[in-house]
C-alpha positions in Angstrom: -28.6 -13.4 21.0 -27.2 -12.6 18.7 -22.9 -11.9 18.3 -23.1 -8.1 18.4 -19.7 -8.3 16.0 -20.9 -10.8 13.5 -24.5 -8.4 13.8 -21.7 -5.8 12.9 -19.7 -7.5 9.9 -22.0 -8.9 8.3 -23.1 -5.3 6.2 -19.3 -5.5 5.0 -19.4 -8.9 3.9 -22.5 -8.1 1.5 -21.3 -4.6 0.2 -18.0 -7.3 -0.9 -19.6 -9.3 -2.2 -21.8 -7.1 -4.6 -17.5 -5.4 -5.7 -16.9 -9.0 -6.3 -20.4 -9.4 -8.7 -20.1 -6.1 -9.7 -16.1 -6.3 -11.3 -17.4 -10.1 -12.7 -19.7 -8.7 -14.4 -17.4 -6.1 -16.3 -19.5 -3.1 -14.1 -16.4 -0.6 -14.5 -18.1 0.8 -10.8 -16.6 -2.7 -9.3 -13.2 -1.8 -10.6 -12.7 1.3 -9.8 -14.4 0.0 -5.7 -11.7 -1.8 -5.7 -9.1 0.4 -7.2 -10.4 3.0 -3.4 -9.7 0.0 -1.9 -5.5 -1.0 -3.2 -4.1 1.7 -5.2 -3.1 3.8 -2.6 -1.4 1.1 -0.4 -0.2 -0.6 -4.2 1.9 2.5 -5.0 4.0 2.6 -1.7 4.8 -1.3 -1.4 5.8 -0.4 -5.1 7.7 2.8 -4.4 9.9 0.4 -2.2 11.2 -0.9 -5.4 11.0 1.5 -7.7 12.8 4.5 -6.3 10.4 6.7 -9.1 7.4 8.1 -8.2 5.6 7.8 -11.4 6.6 4.8 -12.4 6.1 3.4 -9.9 2.7 5.2 -10.0 2.4 3.4 -14.2 2.8 -0.2 -12.7 0.2 -0.5 -10.0 -2.3 1.4 -13.6 -0.6 -1.3 -15.0 -1.8 -4.3 -12.4 -5.3 -3.0 -12.7 -5.0 -3.8 -16.2 -4.4 -7.4 -15.4 -6.9 -7.4 -12.5 -9.5 -6.3 -15.0 -8.5 -8.4 -17.6 -8.7 -11.3 -15.0 -11.4 -10.1 -13.3 -13.7 -13.2 -14.1 -10.9 -15.6 -11.6 -12.0 -13.5 -8.7 -14.2 -15.0 -5.5 -12.6 -12.7 -3.0 -11.3 -9.2 -2.5 -8.4 -11.5 -0.1 -7.6 -13.3 -3.6 -7.8 -10.0 -5.3 -5.3 -8.8 -3.0 -2.9 -11.0 -3.2 -3.0 -11.0 -6.3 -2.4 -7.3 -6.9 0.5 -7.5 -4.8 2.6 -10.1 -6.3 1.9 -9.2 -10.0 3.3 -4.8 -8.3 6.2 -7.1 -6.8 6.6 -8.8 -10.0 6.6 -6.2 -12.7 9.1 -3.9 -10.0 11.4 -7.1 -10.7 11.6 -6.8 -14.1 11.5 -2.7 -14.2 14.8 -3.3 -12.0 16.1 -5.5 -13.5 15.0 -4.5 -17.7 13.1 -6.8 -18.6 9.2 -7.2 -19.5 8.5 -10.5 -19.1 5.5 -11.4 -17.6 5.3 -14.2 -14.5 1.4 -16.5 -15.4 0.3 -16.9 -12.1 -3.1 -19.3 -13.0 -3.4 -21.4 -9.9 -6.2 -18.7 -8.0 -6.3 -20.5 -4.7 -2.4 -20.2 -4.1 -2.4 -16.6 -4.5 -1.7 -16.2 -1.2 -0.1 -18.8 0.0 2.7 -16.8 -2.8 2.0 -13.3 -1.6 3.5 -14.6 2.6 6.3 -17.7 0.7 8.5 -14.3 0.1 9.1 -12.1 3.7 11.3 -9.6 1.9 7.9 -8.9 0.4 5.9 -9.4 2.4 7.2 -7.2 5.2 6.9 -4.2 2.3 3.3 -4.9 2.4 2.5 -4.4 6.1 4.7 -1.5 5.8 2.7 -0.5 2.6 -0.8 -0.8 4.5 1.0 0.8 8.1 1.6 4.0 5.9 -2.2 3.1 4.4 -4.2 3.4 7.5 -2.4 6.9 8.5 -2.4 9.1 4.9 -5.0 11.0 5.8 -3.5 11.8 8.9 -0.5 13.1 7.3 -2.3 15.0 4.8 -3.1 17.0 7.1 0.1 18.2 9.2 1.7 21.0 8.6 3.8 21.0 4.4 7.6 20.7 6.1 6.4 18.4 8.6 4.3 16.6 5.9 7.3 16.0 3.3 10.0 15.9 5.5 7.8 11.8 7.3 6.8 11.3 3.3 10.4 11.9 2.3 11.7 9.8 5.5 9.1 6.6 5.4 7.8 6.6 1.6 11.2 7.5 -0.3 13.6 6.1 1.9 15.6 9.2 2.6 18.0 10.0 5.1 17.4 13.4 7.0 21.4 14.1 5.6 19.3 14.0 1.9 16.3 15.3 3.1 18.7 18.5 4.7 20.3 18.6 1.1 16.5 18.4 -0.6 15.4 20.7 0.8 18.3 23.5 2.0 17.8 22.7 5.8 19.7 22.1 8.5 19.9 17.7 9.8 18.6 19.4 13.2 16.0 21.1 11.7 15.3 18.3 9.9 14.8 16.2 12.9 13.0 18.6 14.4 10.3 18.4 12.0 10.3 14.8 12.1 9.5 14.6 15.8 7.2 16.7 15.7 5.0 15.2 12.4 5.4 12.0 14.4 4.8 13.3 17.8 1.1 15.5 16.1 0.4 11.3 14.3 0.7 9.7 18.6 -1.8 12.5 19.7 -4.6 10.0 17.5 -5.2 6.2 19.9 -6.0 4.5 16.8 -2.6 5.4 14.9 -0.1 5.2 17.1 0.3 1.0 17.2 1.0 2.1 14.0 3.6 4.1 13.7 4.8 2.5 16.4 4.7 -1.1 13.9 6.3 1.7 11.4 9.1 3.1 13.1 10.3 -1.0 14.1 9.3 -1.6 10.0 10.9 0.8 9.3 14.0 -0.2 11.0 14.3 -3.7 9.5 
């Protein structure tokens, strides 16, 4: 009897191969597909380094230009993902240093190893991917809850800072944050993600 997990994984592997082939062949649809897969978490990742949303957005856009320039180098989505995070991190650090230095990463086989050597960057990646996982549900929250959640977890702001920005009492900020988390925990799929996010954010 066939293993059902293997059977279920086949379409995903085919889709991944088609996406990579499309990218390598210079088809814009391949780049667009990879952009949809990774752009949101890369933006969350960049925002942990760069507190300016617009600059973080520009950095992520530049990273996908770099991917397009090196599109023939990649044979798997895992290596593409590692490359995207490494280049995003380097560009963010350059932005903070006020330099435009380009760090060359020529060995495709080392992308994933390089990605996980930096434990701080790894924690930021985990956090970014958790935020991506819960992003769609966050958009369904009432406006004030959504804004407090985003300022807390995307912008790393304290209750006092949010209170001043939103002209709300600290207790009201805390209440909106608690209600947002309670609403998100109603989804069994998100419960573990929220716990991990809270733990990482507390570090």
